[in-house]
N, C-alpha and C positions, 0 to 999 in steps of 0.2 A: 253629256254623260259619257259617251263613247270616248271623247277625247281624254276625259279624266282617267278612265280605266286603262286606256292605252299608255298614258303617261306613267301611271302606277306600275304597269307591267314592265315598261322599259326601265324604270328605276329599280325594280326588284332584280331584273336580269343584270343590270349594271352592278348592283350590290353583290350578287353571287359571283360575278366574274371578278370583281375587285378582290373579294376575300380569297378566292382561289389563287389569284396572282400574288396577293400579299403573302400567303402562307408558303408559296413555292420559293420564295426568296431566301428562306432560312434552312439551315441544316443543323442537325443535332448530333454532336459527337460526345463520346465519353470524356470524363475529366482526365487531365494528365496524371499518369501514374505517380509522378513525384509528389503529388498532393496528398497521397495516402501513406507516405513514409516507406521505409525499407521493409522488405519481407521479413517474416519472423522465423523462417526455417533455419535450423541449426544443423550444420553438416556434421560436426563432431558430437558423437553420442557419449555421455558420461556413464560409466558403469561403476556402480557402488562397489567398494571392496567387500570381499567375503568376510562374514562374521561367524562362520561355522564354529560351534563349540564355545562361543563367547556369550555370556549371559547379558541380555539387554532388557530383562524384565525388572520387576520391582526388587528382585534380589541384588541388583547391582545399582539401584537408584540411591541418590543422596538427598537428605533433607538439607536445603540450602542453609548456609551460615546466616547468622543474625544480620539484619540490615545495618550497615555502617561499620561492620567488623572489618578487620584487616584483610580477611580472605573472602569478603562478600562477593568480589568480582573474579575470584580465582576458580577456574573450572575444576570439577571433580574434588571439591572440598566440602566440608560439612559432615554431618553425621549420617552413616549408612542407614537406609530405611529398614533393612533386615540384617543387623550386624551378625557376623560370625557364620553366615551361610552364603555370603555374597561372593567370596573368592576374589574380592577386590582389596589389594593391600592398602593400609596395613591391617592384617587380620591376626587372629590368635592361632598360632601354629603349634601343632603337637608333634609327637614322635614320628608320625608318618609324613610330616611336611604338608599336610592338608589342613583345611579349615576345620576347627573343632570348637568346643564349648568352654575350654579353659586352657590357659597356657600350660604347656607340659614340656619336660626336659626332652632333649633329642636322643637320649640314650637310655637304655633300661636301668632302673634303680635296683641293683641286685642285693644290696645290703651285705652284711657280714655273713660269710659262709653261704652266699647265695649260689644257686645252680639253675641251669635251664632244663634239667631233667624232669620229666613229668612225674613227680612224686610229691605227695603231700607232706613228706617229712624232710625234704631237702631244700626248702626255701623257695627262691624265685623260680617261677615256671613260665616258659615261653608259650604264648598262646597258640602259635603254629604247631606246637608239638601235641596239642590235644584237639586239633581241628577234626571235625566229624565229616561224614560223607556229604552232608548237605551244605558244607562250607562254614557252619557255625561252630563255635567252641563250647557252647553251653546254653542254658536257659535261665532266665531271671523271672521270679514270681514275687509279686507284692500284693497280696490279697486285699489289703486295706484300701488300695486305690485302683484295684482291678488290673494290675499289670501282669501280663504273662507273655513274654517275648523271648525270641532267640537273641543270643549275643554273638557278635562277629568280631574277629580279630582286627584291631586297628580302628582309629577314630576317623575313618574315611566317610565322606558324604554318601557314597554309594551304600555303605553299611548302615548308616543312620536312616537311609530311605526305606530300609526293610526291617530294621530292628534296632537294637542297641549296639554301641561300639565299645570294645574293650580298649583302654589306653595301652598301646603296645609298649609303653615305657614302664608299665607296672606288671606285677606278677599276675598270671591268669588263674592261679589257684590259691596257694598259701601266701601269708603275709597280707599286704594291702592290695586288694583287687579293685581297680578303679574302672568305672563304666560311665559312659555318657550317652545321651539321647536327646531328641528334639523335645521342646517344651510347647510347641504350637504347630499348627498346620495339620495335614492329614495323617501324619505319623507322630503325633505329640505323645509319645510314650511316657516321658517324664514331665508332662504338663501339670501334674499334681503332687510331685514328690515333696514340695514345700509344705504340704498339709499333713505329712506323716508326723506321728507323735512318738515320743520315747517309749520303747517297748513294742512297737509294731515290728512284725516279723518279715524278713526278706529271705527268700530261698534262692540259692544259686546251685545249679546242677551242671556237672561236666562228666566226661568219661571217667574221671577219677573218683566220682562220688557226688554226694549232695551235702551242702552245708547250709545251716540255718543261722541267721543273724538277727540280733535285736537292736533296733535303732537307739542310739544314744546321743546323736547330735544332728540338728537341722539348723543351718545357718547360711548367711550370705557372706561371700568373700569378694575381695577385689579381683578383677580379671587377671592381674599379674601374680596373684598369690598361688603358688604351686605347692604349698606345704601339705595340702590334703593328698597329694600324690606320693609323698615320701614313703619308703618301705617301713614296715612295722614288724616287730617281733611276734605280736599276736595276730591272729587271723581276723581281719576286718574287711568290710566291703564299702567302697566309696562311690556314691552316685553324684554326677554333676550335670547341670544344665544352665541355660541362661535365666536371668531374672527379667520377666516381661517388661519391655519398654525402658529398661535401664541397662544399656550396653556395657557399662563399666563394672557390673556386678555379676556374680554367679551364685546359684544355689548349690550347696554341698550338703549331702546327707551321708552320715556314716553310721555303721552298725557293727557290733561285735559278734563273733561266733558264739553260739550257745550250745 
């Protein structure tokens, strides 16, 4: 029995010694760096160009052209998502050179015997000549659709953001006074002018006085039709805005003085 135990002990000792010697013959080193590819650090940093004062929201977005069309793969083609307020050419330009709601001549329509003097009896009136202390030239009221807003000189986007804009190419008092405004969004002043009926009353007030008009026409026109802005011998007021979801058309409402 003692011999068996002794032999077993010697075998165990031999085994432990062998394992230690076996393990000590190996070294473990990290893999070669080349096996992991090149480093991903980029020394040159790309700085995106400045886009200050450039619209990059939905107002400058395009609805892509139809699949398979000639311009399907051409950048910046298609239909503007929000036409006529995007500022992306080609747009409808008015007398101020800014984006507006209907094409307008680039110079005032004075008509025969017209004048820029602020008098109701002398024809065409320059809006700047009747500008008030708050920057507006007057006030427009249409009780049938709940409109009560200030009117500012020029069809500027900045004017439409706070009220209605007077087409600077038309008279601001006598003759044909043309005014535009938004038809949707937070300042959709003219969002319901297409619901006006013949006989509805429009009131326009300036420093020269107050005129009341009776609606006689509510219609759609092509975006290139500028006839509604032509001067007239009688006093009328013309309101224009976009037709919802139809970029090629405009609503035009006209009313005669009563």
